[in-house]
C-alpha positions in Angstrom: 0.0 5.8 -11.9 -0.6 9.5 -12.4 -4.4 9.2 -11.8 -4.0 6.8 -8.9 -5.8 3.9 -10.6 -2.9 1.7 -11.5 -1.9 -1.4 -9.4 0.9 -3.8 -10.3 -0.8 -6.8 -11.9 0.6 -9.3 -9.4 -0.8 -7.2 -6.5 -4.1 -6.2 -8.1 -6.1 -9.0 -6.5 -4.2 -8.8 -3.2 -6.3 -7.4 -0.4 -5.2 -4.4 1.7 -4.9 -6.8 4.7 -2.6 -9.1 2.8 -0.4 -6.3 1.5 -0.2 -4.8 5.0 0.9 -8.1 6.5 3.6 -8.4 3.8 4.7 -4.9 4.4 5.0 -5.4 8.2 7.1 -8.5 7.7 9.6 -6.4 5.7 9.4 -3.5 8.2 10.2 -5.7 11.1 13.9 -5.0 10.9 13.4 -1.5 12.5 13.5 -0.8 16.2 10.8 -2.6 18.2 9.1 0.6 19.3 9.0 1.8 15.6 7.4 -1.6 14.5 4.8 -1.4 17.4 3.8 2.1 16.3 3.6 1.0 12.6 1.3 -1.9 13.7 -1.0 0.6 15.4 -1.3 2.6 12.2 -1.6 -0.4 10.0 -4.4 -1.8 12.2 -6.4 1.3 11.5 -5.9 1.0 7.7 -6.9 -2.7 7.9 -10.0 -1.8 9.9 -11.1 0.5 7.1 -9.9 -1.2 3.9 -8.7 -4.7 4.9 -10.9 -6.9 2.7 -10.8 -4.6 -0.4 -8.4 -5.5 -3.2 -5.6 -3.0 -3.7 -6.9 -2.2 -7.2 -10.4 -1.3 -5.9 -9.2 1.5 -3.5 -9.4 5.0 -5.0 -7.5 8.0 -3.9 -10.8 9.7 -3.1 -11.7 7.0 -0.6 -8.3 7.4 1.2 -8.7 11.2 1.3 -12.2 10.9 2.7 -11.1 8.5 5.3 -8.0 10.5 6.4 -10.3 13.6 6.6 -12.6 11.8 9.0 -9.5 10.8 11.1 -8.4 14.5 11.5 
């Protein structure tokens, strides 16, 4: 966890897309406008990392991607 390489075993093979879909289902209790905005952000994450497994994503990849967004 400290190094950013740990993933819960049950989620290790889950793709980023699958995790995001699950997260959005749980997030759906918020205000509709908040959920819409979350969907916009999640779509960008899925575009970049969607088919990768959660365990394969490294903090350096996320940092590089967010730097390109800035």
